[in-house]
NUKE-221534 format. One record per residue: y, x, z of N, C-alpha, C, O in turn. Coordinates in steps of 0.2 Angstrom, whole numbers, plus 2048, in hexadecimal, padded with zeros to 3 digits. Example, Ala and Ser with C-alpha at 12.3 -4.5 7.8 and 13.67 -1.06 7.14 Angstrom:
<atoms>
7E48428277EA83E8277F08428277EF84782A
7F58408237FB844824800840827806843828
</atoms>
This chain:
<atoms>
55B98935755B98735055D98C34B55998D346
56299034C56499534755E99A34655D99D341
55B99C34C5559A134B55099E34754C9A3345
54F99834554A99634154B99733A546997336
55199933855399B3315529A23305539A6335
54F9A432A54E9AB3295559AF32955A9AC326
5559B532C55C9B832D55C9BE3275629C0326
5579BF3245589C431F5529C331954E9BF31A
5529C731454D9C630F54E9C130A5549BE30A
5499BF30654A9BA30154C9B330454F9AF301
5499B230A54A9AB30D5509AA3115509A6315
5549AF31155A9AF31655E9A93155609A730F
55F9A531B56399F31B55E99931A56199331A
55899A31955399431854E99531E54D99A321
54B98F31F54598F32353F99131F53D98D31B
53C99732053799931C53199531C52E994317
52F99332252898F32352998931F52498731B
52E98532052F97F31C52F98031552D97C311
53398531353498630C52D98730852C984303
52998C30B52398E30851E98830951A986304
51E98430E51A97E30F51B979309517976306
5229773095249723045229742FD5209702F9
52397B2FB52297D2F451A97D2F351897B2EE
51697F2F850F97E2F850C9772F75089762F3
50F9722FA50D96B2FA50F9692F350B9652F0
51596B2F05179682EA51296B2E45109672E0
5109722E550C9752E05059712E150296F2DB
5029702E74FC96D2E74FC9662E44F79632E1
5019622E650295B2E350295B2DC4FF9572D8
50695F2D95079602D15009622CE4FE95F2C9
4FD9662D14F69682CE4F19632CF4EE9612CA
4F195F2D44EC95A2D54EE9542D04EA9512CD
4F49522D04F794D2CB4F694F2C44F494B2C0
4F89552C24F89572BB4F19592B94F09572B3
4ED95B2BD4E695D2BA4E29572BA4DD9572B6
4E39522BE4DF94C2BE4E39462BE4E39422C3
4E89452B94EC93F2B94E99382BA4EC9342BD
4E39372B74E09312B74DD9302BE4DE92A2C1
4DA9352C14D79342C84DD9332CD4DD92F2D1
4E29372CC4E89362D04EB92F2D04ED92C2D5
4EC92D2C94EF9262C84EB9212CC4EE91C2CF
4E49212CB4E091C2CE4E091D2D64E19172D9
4E09232D94E19232E04E79212E34E891D2E7
4ED9232E04F49212E24F591A2E14F89162E4
4F29172DB4F39102D94EF90C2DE4F29072E0
4E990E2E04E690A2E54E990A2EC4EA9052EF
4EC9102EE4F09102F44F690C2F44F79082F9
4FA90C2EE5009082EE4FE9012EE5028FD2F1
4F98FF2EA4F78F82EA4F58F52F14F78F02F3
4F28F92F54F08F72FB4F68F73004F68F2304
4FA8FB2FF5018FB3035058F53025078F2306
5068F42FB50A8EE2F95078E82FB50B8E32FD
5008E72FB4FD8E12FD4FD8E03044FD8DA307
4FC8E53084FB8E530F5018E53135028E1318
5068E831050D8E93145138E63115188E8313
5128E130D5178DE30951C8DA30F5228DB30E
5198D731351D8D43195218D931D5278D831F
51E8DF31E5218E43225278E731E52C8E8321
5268E831852B8EA3145318E63145378E8315
5308DF3135358DA3135398DA31953F8DA319
5358DA31F5398DA32553D8E03275428E0329
53A8E632553D8EC3265448ED3225498EF325
5448EB31C54A8EB31854F8E631B5558E831B
54D8E031D5528DB3205558DE32655A8DD328
5508E132A5538E43315588E933055D8E9333
5578EE32B55C8F33295628F03275688F2329
5628EA3235688E732156C8E43275728E4327
5688E132C56B8DE33256E8E43365748E2339
56B8E933656E8EF33A5758F133757A8F333A
5758F133057C8F332D5818EE32F5878F0330
57F8E732F5848E23315868E333858C8E233A
5828E533C5838E63435888EC34458D8EB348
5878F134158C8F73415938F533F5988F7342
5938F133A59A8EF33759E8EB33C5A48EC33D
59B8E634059E8E234459F8E434B5A28E234F
59B8EA34D59B8EC3545A08F13555A48F3350
5A18F335B5A68F835D5A48FF35B5A890435A
59E90035959C90635659F90835059F90E34E
5A190334C5A49043455AA9093455AB90C340
5AD90A34B5B390E34B5B291534C5B691A34B
5AB91734D5A991E34F5A99213485A791F343
5AC9283485AC92C3425A69303415A2932346
5A493133B59F93633A5A193D33A5A3941335
5A293F3405A69463425AA9453485A994034C
5AE94A3495B394934F5B794334E5B8941348
5BB9413535BF93B3535C593D34E5C893834C
5C794334D5CD9443495CB9473425CF94933E
5C49463405C294833A5C49433355C493D336
5C594532E5C69413295C29423235BF948323
5C193D31E5BC93E3195BE9453145C4946313
5B99483125B994E30E5BB94C3075BE950303
5B99463045BA9442FD5BE93E2FD5BE939302
5C193D2F85C59362F65C09312F55BA9322F4
5C292B2F65BE9252F55BB9252EE5B59232EE
5BF9262E95BC9262E25B692B2E25B192A2DF
5B89312E45B29372E35AC9352E85A79362E5
5AD9322ED5A89302F25A492B2EF59D92B2EE
5A79252EC5A39202E959F9222E359A9202E1
5A39272DF5A09292D959992D2DA59492C2D7
5999312DF5949362E158E9322E45889332E2
59092D2E958A9292EC5879242E75819232E7
58B9222E258891D2DD5849212D857E91F2D6
5869272D658392B2D157C92E2D357792D2D0
57C9302DA5769322DD57192D2DE56B92E2DE
5749272E05709222E356C91D2DE56791B2E0
57091C2D956D9172D556E9172CD56B9142C9
57391B2CB57691B2C557191A2BF5719152BB
56C91F2BF56791F2B95639182B95619162B4
5619162BF55D9102C055F90A2BC55B9062B9
5669082BD5689022BA5699032B356A8FE2AF
56A9092B056A90A2A95639092A65629062A1
55E90B2AA55790A2A85559032A85519012A3
5569002AD5548F92AE5598F42AD5588EE2AE
5608F62AC5658F12AC5648EB2A75678E62A8
5618ED2A155F8E829C5598E529D5588DF29D
5548E929E54D8E729E54B8E22A45478DD2A3
54E8E32AA54C8DF2B054E8D82AF54A8D42B0
5558D72AE5578D02AD5538CC2A75528C62A8
5528D02A254E8CD29C5478CB29E5458C629C
5448CF2A253D8CE2A553D8C72A95398C32A8
5428C72AD5438C12B15458BB2AE5438B52B0
5488BB2A854A8B62A45438B32A05438AD2A0
53F8B729E5398B529B5358B129F5358B12A5
5318AD29C52C8A82A05258A829D5218A329E
5238AE29A51D8AE2965178B129B5128B0299
5198B32A15148B62A55108BB2A250A8BC2A3
5138BF29E50F8C429A50C8CA29E5078CD29B
50E8CB2A450B8D02A85068CD2AD5038D02B2
5048C62AC4FF8C32B05028C02B74FE8BD2BB
5088C02B850B8BC2BD5128B92BB5148BB2B6
5158B52BF51B8B12BD5208B72BC5218BC2C0
5258B62B752A8BB2B652F8BA2BB5338BF2BD
5308B42BE5368B32C35348AD2C75378A82C6
5318AE2CD52F8A92D15358A62D45358A02D6
53B8AA2D55418A72D85448A12D454689C2D6
5448A32CD54689E2C85428982C85448922C7
53B8992C85368942C853788F2CE5378892CD
5388922D453988E2DA53F88A2D95408842DC
54488C2D654B8892D554A8842CF54F8802CE
5458832CC54487E2C65468812C054687D2BB
5488872BF54B88A2B954588D2B55448932B5
5408892B353A88C2B053B88E2A85378922A6
53F88A2A554088B29E54689129D54A8912A1
54589429754A89929555189629455189228F
55689729855C89329756189729C56089C29F
56789329C56D8972A056B8982A756C89D2AA
5688922AB5678932B25628982B356289C2B8
55D8992AF55889E2B055B8A52AF5598AA2B2
5608A62AA5638AC2A95678AE2B05678B42B2
56A8A92B356E8AB2B95698AD2BE56B8B12C2
5648A92BF55F8AB2C455C8B22C255A8B62C7
55B8B42BC5598BA2BA55E8C02BD55C8C52BF
5648BE2BC5698C32BE5698C42C656A8C92C9
5688BE2C95688BE2D05638C22D35648C62D8
55D8C12D05578C52D35588CD2D15568D12D5
55B8CE2CC55C8D52CA5618D82CF5608DE2D2
5668D52D156B8D72D55688D82DC5698DC2E0
5648D32DE5608D32E455C8DA2E555C8DD2EB
5598DC2E05558E22E05598E82E15578EE2E3
55F8E82DE5648EE2DE5698EE2E256E8F22E2
56A8E82E75708E72EA5708E92F256D8EF2F4
5728E52F65738E62FD56D8E930156D8ED305
5678E62FF5618E830355F8EF30255E8F2307
55F8F12FC55E8F82FA5638FD2FD561902300
5698FB2FC56E9002FF56F900306571905309
56C8FB30A56C8FB311567900313568904318
56290231055D90731156190E311560912315
56590F30B56991530B56E91631056F91B313
57191031257691031757391331E576917321
56E91032056B91232656991932756A91C32B
56691B32156392232156992732156A92C325
56E92631C57492A31C57892A32257B92F324
57992432557D92332B57A92733157D92B335
57392733257092A33757193233657293533B
57093433057093B32F57793E330578943333
57C93A32E58393D32E58593C335589941338
58393733958593634058293C34458693F348
57C93E34457994334857C94A34657C94E34A
57D94B33F57F95133D58795233F588958341
58B94E33D59294F33E59594C34559A94F347
59294834859494534E59194935459494B359
58A94B35358694E35858595535758295935C
58795835258695F35057F96234F57D967350
57B95D34D57495F34B57396034457895F340
56E96334156D96533A56D95F33656B959338
57095F33057095A32B56995A32856895C322
56495732B55E95632955A95032D55D94E332
55594E32A55294832C550948333550943337
54E94E33654B94F33C55094D34254E94B347
55794E34055C94D34555C94634855E94534D
55A94134455A93A34655593934B55593334E
55093D34C54B93C35154D93F35854A93E35D
55394235855594635E55694136555494336A
55893B36455893736A55193636D551934373
54C93736954593536C54193B36E53E93B373
54294136A53E94736C54394D36D54095236F
54994C36D54E95236F54D95836B54C958365
54C95E36F54C96436B54696536754596A363
54196136853B96236553B96035D537961359
54195E35B54295D35454296335054196334A
54396935454396F35153C97235153B97834F
53796E35253097035252C96D34C52F96B348
52596C34D52196A34852396334552296133F
52595E34A52695734852C95734352C95433E
53195B34553795B34153695E33A53895C335
53296433A53096733452C96232F52E962329
52895E33252495A32E52895432B527952325
52D95132F53194C32C53694F32753694C322
53895532853D95832353995931C53B958317
53395C31D52F95E31752D95731352D95730D
52C95231752B94B31353194930F53094730A
53794A31253D94930E53E94E30854094B303
53C95430953C9593035389562FE53A9562F8
5329552FF52D9522FA52F94C2F752F94B2F1
5329482FB5359422F853B9432F353B9402ED
53F9482F454494A2F054194D2E954394B2E4
53D9522EA53A9552E45369502E05389502DA
53294C2E252E9472DE5329412DC53193F2D6
53793F2E053B93A2DE53F93B2D853F9382D3
5439412D85479432D25439452CC5449432C7
53D9492CE53994B2C85369452C45359452BE
5349402C853193A2C55369362C15359342BB
53C9352C35419322C05439362B95449332B4
54493C2BA5459412B45409402AF5419402A9
53A9412B15349412AC53493A2A953393A2A3
5349352AC53492E2A953A92C2A553A9282A0
54092F2A754692D2A454893029E54C92E29A
54593629D54693A29654493629054693728B
53F93229153D92E28B542929289543928283
54692728D54C92228B551927288554924283
55392D28B55793128755593328055993327C
54E93428054C93727954C93127454E93226E
54B92B27654C92527255392526F555924269
55892627455F92627256192B26D56592A269
55E93126F56093726A55D93626356093825E
55793326355493125C55892C25855992D252
55B92725C560923259566926256569924251
56992B25A56F92E25956F93325357393324F
56A93825456A93E24F56393E24C562943248
55E93A24D55893A24955393F24C54E940249
55494225254F94625554994225854A93D25B
54394425653D94125953D940260540944264
53B93A26353B93926A53493B26D533938272
53194026A52A94226D52B946273530947276
52594927552494D27B52995327A52C95527F
52995727552D95D27453595B27653895F27A
53795627353E95427553F95227C54495527F
53A94F27F53B94D28653B95428A53E95428F
53795828953695F28D53D96328C53F966291
54096328654696628554C96328955096628C
54B95C28955095828D55095A29555595B298
54995A29754895C29E54B9632A054F9642A5
54A96829B54D96F29C55596F29C5589722A0
55896B29755F96B29756296829D56796A2A0
55F96229F56295E2A55619632AC5659632B0
55B9662AC55A96A2B255F9702B25619722B8
5609732AC5659782AC56C9762AE56F9792B2
56E9702AC57596E2AE57596C2B557A96D2B8
56F9692B756F9672BF57096D2C357396D2C8
56C9732C156C9792C557397C2C557697E2CA
57797C2BF57E97E2BF58297A2C358797D2C7
5819742C358596F2C75849702CF5899712D3
57E9712D157C9712D857F9782DB5809792E1
57E97D2D65809842D95889842DA58B9872DE
58C9802D65939802D659597C2DD59B97D2DF
5919782DF5929752E659496D2E559696B2DF
59596A2EB5979632EA59E9622E85A095D2E4
5A39662EA5AA9652E95AB9662E15B09642DF
5A796A2DE5A896B2D65A39672D25A59622D0
59D96A2D15999672CC5979602CD59895C2C9
59495F2D35919582D55979532D459694D2D2
59C9552D75A29502D85A594E2D15A69492CF
5A69542CD5A99532C65A494F2C15A794A2BE
59E9502C159994D2BD5989452BF5989412BB
5989442C659893D2C959E9392C659D9332C4
5A493C2C75AA9392C55AA9372BD5AC9322BB
5A893C2BA5A793B2B25A29352B15A49312AC
59D9352B45989302B459C9292B459B9242B0
5A09282B95A39222BA5A89202B55A891A2B2
5AC9252B25B19232AD5AD9222A75AF91D2A3
5A89252A55A492329F5A191D2A05A091929B
59E91B2A659B9152A75A090F2A659E90A2A3
5A69102A85AC90B2A75AD9092A05AD90429E
5AD90F29C5AD90E2955A890A2925A990528E
5A190C29459B90829159B90129359A8FC28F
59C90029A59C8F929C5A28F52995A18EF297
5A88F82985AD8F52945AB8F328D5AD8ED28B
5A88F728A5A58F52835A18EF2835A18EB27F
59C8EF2885978EA28859B8E328A5998DE288
5A08E428F5A48DE2915A88DB28B5A88D528A
5AC8DF2885B08DD2825AC8DB27C5AE8D7279
5A78E027A5A38DE27459F8D927559C8D6270
59D8D727B5988D227C59B8CB27D5A18CA27C
5988C628059B8BF28159F8BF28859C8BD28D
5A58C22875A98C328D5AA8BD2925A88BE298
5AB8B828F5AC8B22945A68B02975A68AE29D
5A08B029359A8AE2965988B329C5958B12A1
5998BA29B5988BF2A059C8BE2A65998BF2AC
5A28BC2A55A78BB2AB5A48B52AF5A48B52B5
5A28B02AB5A08AA2AF5998AB2B25988A92B8
5958AF2AF58E8B12B258F8B52B858B8B52BD
5948B92B85968BE2BE5978B92C45948BA2C9
59C8B42C359D8B02C95978AC2CB5968AB2D1
5938A92C658E8A52C85888A92CC5868A72D1
5878AF2C95828B42CC5848B62D35808B62D8
58B8B72D458D8B92DB58C8B42E058A8B52E5
58E8AE2DE58D8A82E25868A72E45848A52E9
5828A72DF57B8A62DF5788AC2E45748AA2E8
57A8B22E35778B72E75798B62EF5758B72F3
5808B52F05828B42F657F8AF2FA57E8AF300
57D8A92F65798A42FA5728A52FB56F8A3300
56F8AA2F75678AA2F75658B12FA55F8B22FB
5698B62FA5678BD2FC5638BE30255E8C2303
5658BA3075618BA30E55A8B630D5558B930F
55A8B030A5548AD30954F8B13055498B1306
5528B42FF54E8B82FB54B8BE2FF5458C02FD
54F8C130354C8C73075478C530C5438C930D
5478BF30E5428BD31353C8B93105378B8313
53C8B73095378B33065318B83055318BD303
52B8B53075258B83075208B430351E8AE304
51E8B62FD51A8B32F85128B32FB5108B82FC
5108AD2FB5098AC2FE5048A92F84FE8A92FA
5068A82F35028A52ED5018AB2E95058B02E8
4FB8AC2E54F98B22E24FE8B42DC5008BA2DC
5008AF2D85058B12D350C8B42D550D8BA2D4
50F8B02D95158B32DC5148B92E15198BD2E1
50F8B92E450D8BF2E850D8C52E450F8CB2E6
5098C52DE5098CA2DA50F8CD2D75118D32D6
5148C82D551A8C92D351E8CD2D95228D22D7
51E8CA2DF5228CD2E45208D42E65248D92E7
5198D62E55178DD2E65198E12E151A8E72E2
5198DF2DA51A8E32D55228E42D45248E92D1
5268E02D752D8E12D65318E22DD5338E72DE
5318DD2E15358DD2E75328E32EC5368E72EE
52C8E32ED5298E82F15298EF2EE52A8F42F2
5288EF2E85298F52E45308F82E55308FE2E7
5358F42E453C8F62E553D8F82EC5408FE2ED
53B8F52F153C8F62F85398FD2F953B9012FD
5338FE2F752F9052F853390A2F45349102F7
5369092EE53A90E2EB5409102EE5429162EF
54490B2F154A90C2F55489102FB54B9152FD
54290F2FF54091230553E91930354091E307
53B91A2FD5399212FB53E9252FA53E92B2FB
5449232F75499272F554E9272FB55392C2FA
54E92430055392430555492A30855A92C30A
54F92E30A55193530D55593930855A93C30B
55493930255893D2FD55F93B2FD56393E2FE
55F9342FB5669312FA56A931300570932300
56692F30556A92E30C56D93530E572935311
56993A30D56C94131057194330B57694630E
57194230557794330057D93F302582942302
57C93930358293530558593730C58B93730D
58093931158393C31758794231658C943319
58494631158894D31058F94C30D59395030E
59094630A59794530759B94030B5A093E309
59993E31159C93931559F93B31B5A193731F
5A094231D5A39443235AA9413245AE94231F
5AB93F32A5B293D32B5B393632B5B993332D
5AF9323285B092B3275AD92732D5A9929331
5B092132F5AE91D3345A791A3325A691932C
5A391833759D91533659E90E33259A90C32D
5A390A3345A59043305A79063295A4902324
5AB90B3285AD90C3215A790F31D5A690D317
5A291332059C91531D59890F31B59690F315
59690B32059290531E5959013195918FF314
59B8FF31959E8FA31459E8FE30E59D8FB308
5A090430E5A190730759A90830459A9072FE
59590B30758F90C30458B9063025879052FE
58C9013065898FA30558C8F63005888F32FC
5928F53005968F02FC5988F32F55978F02F0
59B8F92F559D8FC2EE5988FD2E95998FA2E4
5939002EB58D9012E558A8FA2E35898F92DE
58A8F52E85878EF2E758B8EB2E25898E82DD
5928EC2E35978E82DE5968EC2D75978E82D2
5968F22D75968F62D158F8F32CD58F8F22C7
58A8F32D15838F12CE5848EA2CB5818E82C6
5878E52CF5888DF2CD58C8DF2C65898DB2C1
5918E22C55958E32BF5908E52B95908E22B4
58D8EB2BB5888EE2B65838E92B45828E82AE
57F8E72B85798E32B657B8DC2B35788DA2AE
5818D92B55838D32B25858D42AB5858D02A6
5898DA2AA58C8DB2A35868DE29F5868DC299
5828E32A157D8E629D5778E029C5758DE296
5748DE2A256F8D92A15718D329E56E8CF29A
5788D12A057A8CA29D57B8CA2965798C5293
57D8D029357D8D028B5768CF2885768CB284
5718D228B56A8D12895688CA28A5658C7285
5698C728F5688C029156B8BB28C5688B7289
5728BD28B5758B82865728B927F5728B427C
5708BF27D56D8C02765678BC2765658B9271
5638BC27B55D8B827B55E8B027B55A8AD278
5638AE27F5648A72805678A427956689E278
56B8A827656E8A626F56B8A926956E8A9264
5658AB2695618AE2645618A925E5608A325F
5618AB2585618A725255A8A325255A89D24F
5558A625454E8A225454D89E25A54789B25B
55289D25E55189926455189E26A5508A426A
55289B27055289F27654C8A32775468A1276
54D8A92795478AE27A5458B127453F8B5274
5488B126E5458B42685498BA2655498BB25F
54E8BC2695528C226754E8C92665518CD263
5488C92695448CF2695458D426F5408D826F
5498D327354A8D72795448D627E5428DA281
5438CF27F53D8CD2835378D12815338D3285
5368D127A52F8D427752F8DC27952A8DE27B
5358DF2795358E627A5348E72825308EC284
5368E32865358E328D52E8E228F52B8E6293
52B8DD28C5248DC28D51F8E128B51A8E228D
5228E528651E8EB2835208F128851D8F7286
5248F028D5278F529152A8FB28D52A90128F
52D8F92885318FE2845398FD28753D8FB283
53A8FF28D5408FE29054690228C54B90028C
54590828A54A90C28654D90828055390727F
54890527D54A90127754D8FB2795528F9275
54C8F827E54F8F22805568F328255A8EF280
5588F928555F8FA2875638FB2805688F8280
5608FF27B5649002755648FA2715698F926D
55F8F627155F8F026D5658EB26F5688E826B
5668EB27656B8E72795728E92765768E6274
5738F02765798F327457A8F226C57F8F026A
5748F12685758F02615788E926057B8E725B
5768E42655788DD2645808DD2655838D8264
5838E226858A8E226A58E8E62645938E3261
58C8EC2635908F025F58C8F125858F8F5254
5868EF2575838F02505808F72505808FA255
57E8F924A57B8FF24958090424557E90A243
58690224558B90724158E90C24658B90E24B
59490E24459891324859991124F597915254
59B90B25059C90925759690925B59590B261
59090625858A90625B58890D25D58590E262
58991225858791925A58B91C25F58891F264
59191A26059591D26559391A26C59391E271
59191426C58F91027258891327458791527A
58491427057D91727157E91E27457B921278
58392227158492927358792927A58592E27E
58B92527C58E92528358892328858892528D
58391E28657E91C28A57992228B577923291
57892628657492C28657793128B57393428F
57D93228A58193628F58093429657F93929A
58192E29758092B29E57992D2A157892E2A7
57492B29D56D92D29F56D9342A15699352A6
56F93829D56F94029F5739412A55709452A9
57993F2A557E9412AA57B93E2B157C9412B6
5799382B15769352B75709392BA56F9392C0
56C93B2B556693F2B75689462BA5669482BF
56E9482B757094F2BA57394E2C15719522C5
5769482C25799472C95739462CE5749472D4
56E9422CC5689412D05659482D25639492D7
56494C2CD5609522CE5649572D256295A2D6
56B9582D056F95D2D457095B2DB56F95F2E0
5719542DD5719522E356B9522E756A9542ED
5659512E455E9522E755D9592E955A95A2EE
55F95E2E455E9652E65629672EB56096B2F0
5689642EC56D9662F256A9632F856A9672FD
56795D2F856495A2FE55E95E30055E960306
5599602FC5539632FF55596A30155196C306
55996E2FE55B97430055F97430755F97830B
56396F30856696D30E56196C31356296F319
55C96831255796731755396E31955296F31F
55297231454E97831555297D31854F98231A
55897C31855D98131C55F97E322564981325
55C97932555D97632B56597332B568974330
56797032656D96D32657397132357996F324
57297732057897B31E57B977318578975313
58297631958597231358597630D586973307
58597C30D58598130757F98530757F98B309
57998230657398630657398C30157698C2FC
56F99130256E9972FD56E9952F65699912F4
5729982F25729962EB56B9972E75699932E3
56899D2E956199E2E655C9992E75589982E2
55C9952EC5589902EE55A98A2EA5569852E9
5609892E95629832E55609842DE55D97F2DB
56098A2DC55D98B2D555698A2D55539872D0
55298D2DA54B98D2DA5499852DA5449842D6
54B9812DF54997A2DF54B9762D95489712D7
5519782D65539752D054E9762CA54C9712C6
54B97C2CA54697E2C554097A2C753C9782C2
53E97A2CD5389772CF53896F2CD53396D2CA
53D96C2CE53E9652CC53C9642C553995F2C3
5409682C153F9682BA5389692B85359662B3
53596E2BB52E9702B952996A2BB5249692B7
52A9672C15259622C352695C2BE5219592BC
52C95A2BC52D9552B75299572B05269532AD
52A95D2AE52795F2A75209602A851D95D2A3
51D9632AD5169632AD51295C2AE50D95B2AA
5159582B25129512B251394D2AC50F9492AA
51994E2A851A94B2A251594D29D51294929A
51395329D50E95629850795329A503951296
5069542A04FF9522A34FE94A2A34F89482A4
5039462A350293F2A350293D2AB4FF9382AC
5059412AF50493F2B650A93C2BA50A93B2C0
50F93A2B65159382B85159312BC5179302C1
51192D2B85109262BB50C9262C250D9232C7
50792B2C250392C2C850892E2CE50892C2D4
50D9332CC5119362D15169302D35189302D9
51892C2CF51D9262D15199222D651C91F2DA
5139202D450F91C2D950E91F2DF50F91C2E5
50D9262E050C9292E65139292EA5139282F0
51892A2E751F9292EA5209232ED5229222F3
51E91D2EA51F9172ED51A9162F351C9132F8
5149192F250F9182F851291C2FE51191A304
5169222FD51992630251E92230652092430B
52191C30352691830652491630D528914311
51D91430E51B91131451C91631A51F91431F
51A91C31A51B921320523922320525923326
52692231A52D92331B53191E31E53691E322
52E91831D53191232053191232853691032B
52C91532A52B91633253091B33453391A339
53192033053692533253D922332541923337
53E91E32D54591B32D54691633254C916335
54191233454290E33A543912341547910345
54091734154191C34754891E34754C91F34C
54A92034155192334055691D34255B91F345
55591734055991134255A91134955F91034C
55491134C55491035455891635755B91535C
55791C35455A92235756292135756592335C
56491F35156C91F35156E91935557491A358
56B91435556D90E35A56D91036157290F365
56891436356891636A56D91B36B57191A371
56E91F36757492436857B92136857F92336C
57C91C36358291936358391536A58991536C
57E91236C57F90E37358091337858591137D
57D91837957F91D37E58692037D589921382
58892137758F92437659491E37859992037C
59391837759791337959791238059D911383
59191338359191238B59591838E598917393
59491E38B59892338E5A092238D5A3924392
5A29203875A991F3865AB91938B5B191A38E
5A891438C5AA90F3915AA9113985AF91039C
5A591639A5A69193A15AC91D3A15AF91D3A7
5AD92139C5B392639D5B992239D5BE9243A1
5BA91C3995C091839A5C19153A15C69153A3
5BB9123A35BC90F3AA5BE9143AF5C19123B4
5BB91A3AF5BD91F3B45C49223B35C79233B8
5C69213AC5CD9243AB5D291F3AE5D89203AE
</atoms>
């Protein structure tokens, strides 16, 4: 294994072949998508539509299966096994651990969709050509009112909760187990070891790892490119700077620079500190929305949504829409989300594995599965709940507050800040609240970018916890350039679509990883039982 890494020259400490191949594939993909964004969009769009319509049932079963495996690990005797030697202990405190896994895994997404998604599910206009919320419709809550609002929150949490995090749990647990328990590289290939043994260091392992690298680059670049529009809108509100292309390109450059500085400083310093800062600022912002908004209504909505979700999350996960309207909704939302979680799983899973050495499997599964889901519950119900309350109690009647119109126009940045205006107004307090939200948008992008850069350089160095700094800088620059080039060329939507399409082959890899870790755990338990009986 060590001999596969370059021992001298520019590529020292890296796998030269994989690094050059990954860089060439990124260049080819960007050129194709950037030079012909319309053609690329049509091609990737057709592929994604075919996958979502053909494999909807497969996606639903796959995600439920992964959630069931998580439950099995928690209740089985495997749960006491440590990710490392039996006497190893966690490298990071619980607070630092939760901060990093949450910031890398989801932070920016729930800011971007935290208001827009519940509001979309509250609406009943079918403005996009399919029902806004079939789950609410099936429950009889067809009119805009309190019960439809609770159903909207329930569906939002469903898409951001246990099912999605179960995917991250399985990938992260598999990688951490084989790296820290079995002494294999911290890379995707290691999870294939129970099936192909030492051949993981050959072409099969290279191909799987390169797929993970491409997912990291394109996933972070897509989010960065699409998300700077929201930051630009916020800056326009704060200081009057135009929200056009120039501002967005400057933001990409600034975020990329901060991300590179963070990843160069390492996990113990930059990534950890920024992640913890994210959490503290988030607490302040969420507190402002809770105290400034309809506090009692939000607290009540939290309890109702929690009970609703606990009752329905398994039936919702197994529900398969067979009528045209609900099927179109399920493909556009649930299947899209499952594909997005699957596409991001190699990147986020490996980063979570990197920061989880020393924890037991039970502690790992419960921590990664439950804590982020609880935080998301609080976030979505307080952020989304404020917007829903404003729509329910609008002066012109339910649904007339204007936020639904912004969401139907897909002006998601404006929807977020409009909800904040309804709480703090447009004066000094409103300015401060908007400023903190813009800061969070930027800082969460930084933590996604720096952790993504660390992950892909770790893969390309065959599991080195501290990959060469020059390559951390190189790939940090690459991610920023990919986002900037495709933003200018109009190819970001096409790239996002391609990333979702890539979730199909990745899902097969993840299922193989799941089988691999279960086989290895059973073998380890069998050996332990045999040793005890002999003793």
